[in-house]
TORKOL-4160 file (C-alpha; in steps of 0.2 Angstrom, whole numbers, padded with zeros to 4 digits, m for minus):
167
<pt num="1" X="0000" Y="0000" Z="0000"/>
<pt num="2" X="0014" Y="0012" Z="0004"/>
<pt num="3" X="0022" Y="0010" Z="m0013"/>
<pt num="4" X="0007" Y="0009" Z="m0024"/>
<pt num="5" X="m0005" Y="0019" Z="m0014"/>
<pt num="6" X="m0019" Y="0007" Z="m0017"/>
<pt num="7" X="m0028" Y="m0008" Z="m0008"/>
<pt num="8" X="m0035" Y="m0014" Z="m0025"/>
<pt num="9" X="m0027" Y="m0031" Z="m0028"/>
<pt num="10" X="m0033" Y="m0031" Z="m0046"/>
<pt num="11" X="m0022" Y="m0016" Z="m0050"/>
<pt num="12" X="m0006" Y="m0024" Z="m0044"/>
<pt num="13" X="0005" Y="m0037" Z="m0052"/>
<pt num="14" X="0024" Y="m0040" Z="m0055"/>
<pt num="15" X="0030" Y="m0035" Z="m0038"/>
<pt num="16" X="0044" Y="m0048" Z="m0040"/>
<pt num="17" X="0050" Y="m0039" Z="m0056"/>
<pt num="18" X="0047" Y="m0021" Z="m0050"/>
<pt num="19" X="0053" Y="m0022" Z="m0032"/>
<pt num="20" X="0060" Y="m0039" Z="m0030"/>
<pt num="21" X="0066" Y="m0038" Z="m0012"/>
<pt num="22" X="0049" Y="m0032" Z="m0005"/>
<pt num="23" X="0041" Y="m0046" Z="m0016"/>
<pt num="24" X="0051" Y="m0059" Z="m0008"/>
<pt num="25" X="0048" Y="m0052" Z="0010"/>
<pt num="26" X="0030" Y="m0052" Z="0006"/>
<pt num="27" X="0031" Y="m0070" Z="0000"/>
<pt num="28" X="0041" Y="m0076" Z="0015"/>
<pt num="29" X="0028" Y="m0068" Z="0027"/>
<pt num="30" X="0014" Y="m0075" Z="0018"/>
<pt num="31" X="0022" Y="m0093" Z="0020"/>
<pt num="32" X="0024" Y="m0090" Z="0038"/>
<pt num="33" X="0006" Y="m0084" Z="0039"/>
<pt num="34" X="0001" Y="m0100" Z="0031"/>
<pt num="35" X="0008" Y="m0110" Z="0046"/>
<pt num="36" X="0021" Y="m0119" Z="0036"/>
<pt num="37" X="0032" Y="m0130" Z="0048"/>
<pt num="38" X="0049" Y="m0122" Z="0052"/>
<pt num="39" X="0041" Y="m0104" Z="0052"/>
<pt num="40" X="0033" Y="m0096" Z="0067"/>
<pt num="41" X="0015" Y="m0096" Z="0061"/>
<pt num="42" X="0015" Y="m0115" Z="0062"/>
<pt num="43" X="0015" Y="m0114" Z="0081"/>
<pt num="44" X="0000" Y="m0104" Z="0081"/>
<pt num="45" X="m0011" Y="m0114" Z="0069"/>
<pt num="46" X="m0006" Y="m0133" Z="0071"/>
<pt num="47" X="m0006" Y="m0135" Z="0090"/>
<pt num="48" X="m0023" Y="m0125" Z="0091"/>
<pt num="49" X="m0031" Y="m0137" Z="0079"/>
<pt num="50" X="m0023" Y="m0152" Z="0086"/>
<pt num="51" X="m0028" Y="m0148" Z="0104"/>
<pt num="52" X="m0046" Y="m0149" Z="0099"/>
<pt num="53" X="m0044" Y="m0167" Z="0094"/>
<pt num="54" X="m0040" Y="m0172" Z="0113"/>
<pt num="55" X="m0049" Y="m0159" Z="0124"/>
<pt num="56" X="m0047" Y="m0158" Z="0143"/>
<pt num="57" X="m0057" Y="m0170" Z="0153"/>
<pt num="58" X="m0063" Y="m0157" Z="0165"/>
<pt num="59" X="m0060" Y="m0153" Z="0184"/>
<pt num="60" X="m0072" Y="m0160" Z="0197"/>
<pt num="61" X="m0064" Y="m0149" Z="0210"/>
<pt num="62" X="m0069" Y="m0134" Z="0201"/>
<pt num="63" X="m0086" Y="m0141" Z="0195"/>
<pt num="64" X="m0080" Y="m0141" Z="0177"/>
<pt num="65" X="m0088" Y="m0156" Z="0169"/>
<pt num="66" X="m0082" Y="m0166" Z="0154"/>
<pt num="67" X="m0085" Y="m0157" Z="0138"/>
<pt num="68" X="m0092" Y="m0167" Z="0123"/>
<pt num="69" X="m0078" Y="m0173" Z="0112"/>
<pt num="70" X="m0089" Y="m0171" Z="0097"/>
<pt num="71" X="m0090" Y="m0152" Z="0100"/>
<pt num="72" X="m0071" Y="m0150" Z="0100"/>
<pt num="73" X="m0070" Y="m0161" Z="0085"/>
<pt num="74" X="m0082" Y="m0150" Z="0076"/>
<pt num="75" X="m0072" Y="m0134" Z="0081"/>
<pt num="76" X="m0056" Y="m0143" Z="0075"/>
<pt num="77" X="m0064" Y="m0146" Z="0058"/>
<pt num="78" X="m0070" Y="m0128" Z="0057"/>
<pt num="79" X="m0053" Y="m0122" Z="0061"/>
<pt num="80" X="m0045" Y="m0133" Z="0048"/>
<pt num="81" X="m0057" Y="m0127" Z="0035"/>
<pt num="82" X="m0053" Y="m0109" Z="0040"/>
<pt num="83" X="m0034" Y="m0113" Z="0039"/>
<pt num="84" X="m0037" Y="m0119" Z="0021"/>
<pt num="85" X="m0047" Y="m0104" Z="0016"/>
<pt num="86" X="m0034" Y="m0092" Z="0024"/>
<pt num="87" X="m0020" Y="m0102" Z="0014"/>
<pt num="88" X="m0030" Y="m0101" Z="m0002"/>
<pt num="89" X="m0032" Y="m0082" Z="0000"/>
<pt num="90" X="m0014" Y="m0079" Z="0004"/>
<pt num="91" X="m0008" Y="m0089" Z="m0010"/>
<pt num="92" X="m0020" Y="m0080" Z="m0022"/>
<pt num="93" X="m0015" Y="m0063" Z="m0015"/>
<pt num="94" X="0003" Y="m0067" Z="m0018"/>
<pt num="95" X="0001" Y="m0074" Z="m0035"/>
<pt num="96" X="m0009" Y="m0059" Z="m0040"/>
<pt num="97" X="0003" Y="m0046" Z="m0033"/>
<pt num="98" X="0020" Y="m0054" Z="m0035"/>
<pt num="99" X="0020" Y="m0063" Z="m0052"/>
<pt num="100" X="0018" Y="m0058" Z="m0070"/>
<pt num="101" X="0022" Y="m0041" Z="m0077"/>
<pt num="102" X="0018" Y="m0025" Z="m0068"/>
<pt num="103" X="0002" Y="m0017" Z="m0073"/>
<pt num="104" X="0002" Y="m0004" Z="m0086"/>
<pt num="105" X="m0004" Y="0009" Z="m0073"/>
<pt num="106" X="0014" Y="0007" Z="m0065"/>
<pt num="107" X="0028" Y="0007" Z="m0078"/>
<pt num="108" X="0044" Y="m0003" Z="m0076"/>
<pt num="109" X="0053" Y="0013" Z="m0069"/>
<pt num="110" X="0041" Y="0014" Z="m0055"/>
<pt num="111" X="0032" Y="0030" Z="m0060"/>
<pt num="112" X="0013" Y="0032" Z="m0057"/>
<pt num="113" X="0003" Y="0034" Z="m0073"/>
<pt num="114" X="m0013" Y="0040" Z="m0064"/>
<pt num="115" X="m0019" Y="0057" Z="m0060"/>
<pt num="116" X="m0009" Y="0059" Z="m0044"/>
<pt num="117" X="0010" Y="0062" Z="m0047"/>
<pt num="118" X="0014" Y="0065" Z="m0028"/>
<pt num="119" X="0018" Y="0047" Z="m0026"/>
<pt num="120" X="0029" Y="0043" Z="m0041"/>
<pt num="121" X="0042" Y="0033" Z="m0031"/>
<pt num="122" X="0040" Y="0014" Z="m0032"/>
<pt num="123" X="0056" Y="0008" Z="m0024"/>
<pt num="124" X="0063" Y="m0008" Z="m0017"/>
<pt num="125" X="0067" Y="m0010" Z="0001"/>
<pt num="126" X="0079" Y="0004" Z="0007"/>
<pt num="127" X="0092" Y="0003" Z="0021"/>
<pt num="128" X="0080" Y="0009" Z="0035"/>
<pt num="129" X="0067" Y="m0004" Z="0030"/>
<pt num="130" X="0080" Y="m0018" Z="0030"/>
<pt num="131" X="0084" Y="m0013" Z="0048"/>
<pt num="132" X="0066" Y="m0014" Z="0052"/>
<pt num="133" X="0062" Y="m0030" Z="0043"/>
<pt num="134" X="0078" Y="m0041" Z="0046"/>
<pt num="135" X="0074" Y="m0044" Z="0065"/>
<pt num="136" X="0056" Y="m0049" Z="0061"/>
<pt num="137" X="0062" Y="m0061" Z="0047"/>
<pt num="138" X="0075" Y="m0069" Z="0058"/>
<pt num="139" X="0062" Y="m0070" Z="0072"/>
<pt num="140" X="0050" Y="m0079" Z="0060"/>
<pt num="141" X="0063" Y="m0093" Z="0057"/>
<pt num="142" X="0070" Y="m0094" Z="0075"/>
<pt num="143" X="0053" Y="m0095" Z="0083"/>
<pt num="144" X="0048" Y="m0108" Z="0069"/>
<pt num="145" X="0063" Y="m0119" Z="0072"/>
<pt num="146" X="0065" Y="m0116" Z="0091"/>
<pt num="147" X="0048" Y="m0112" Z="0098"/>
<pt num="148" X="0052" Y="m0115" Z="0116"/>
<pt num="149" X="0062" Y="m0099" Z="0116"/>
<pt num="150" X="0044" Y="m0091" Z="0115"/>
<pt num="151" X="0035" Y="m0104" Z="0125"/>
<pt num="152" X="0045" Y="m0103" Z="0140"/>
<pt num="153" X="0041" Y="m0085" Z="0142"/>
<pt num="154" X="0023" Y="m0086" Z="0137"/>
<pt num="155" X="0018" Y="m0102" Z="0147"/>
<pt num="156" X="0019" Y="m0095" Z="0164"/>
<pt num="157" X="0007" Y="m0081" Z="0159"/>
<pt num="158" X="m0005" Y="m0094" Z="0151"/>
<pt num="159" X="m0005" Y="m0105" Z="0166"/>
<pt num="160" X="m0009" Y="m0090" Z="0177"/>
<pt num="161" X="m0024" Y="m0086" Z="0166"/>
<pt num="162" X="m0030" Y="m0104" Z="0165"/>
<pt num="163" X="m0029" Y="m0105" Z="0184"/>
<pt num="164" X="m0039" Y="m0089" Z="0187"/>
<pt num="165" X="m0053" Y="m0094" Z="0175"/>
<pt num="166" X="m0054" Y="m0111" Z="0182"/>
<pt num="167" X="m0045" Y="m0123" Z="0169"/>
């Protein structure tokens, strides 16, 4: 949006040819959002879906009864279908914006051919953007490969919340 000043996907294409580094960053982040193993998004999607397969049995001391397994399995199927729809959308988005030739609206030199010439600079990732993106890209891989770095910090807070709500 910052480069092209539009949110209309149909107006965009050819990002990998026009601004290749940003195109690869977008693709990498889309793959992480898909929940691919080895990337941080996997640890948000897969365990959440898997945990619905084997729900908690309840806690008699806290008067929490056994919840129907069928309900959890239904939620698991709904979550899996949602994951498939999200993956389809992200792949469609990336295919539409990154591949092919840049649209005629934006020439190969990065100049805007619309009515507004105040944003004629379509440029690839600059130094300041690399400084901002690099730690995030590294974190996507590091937390994807070694998720316990994140879990050992998050788990005590989650356990505290679960204890307070009666889990």
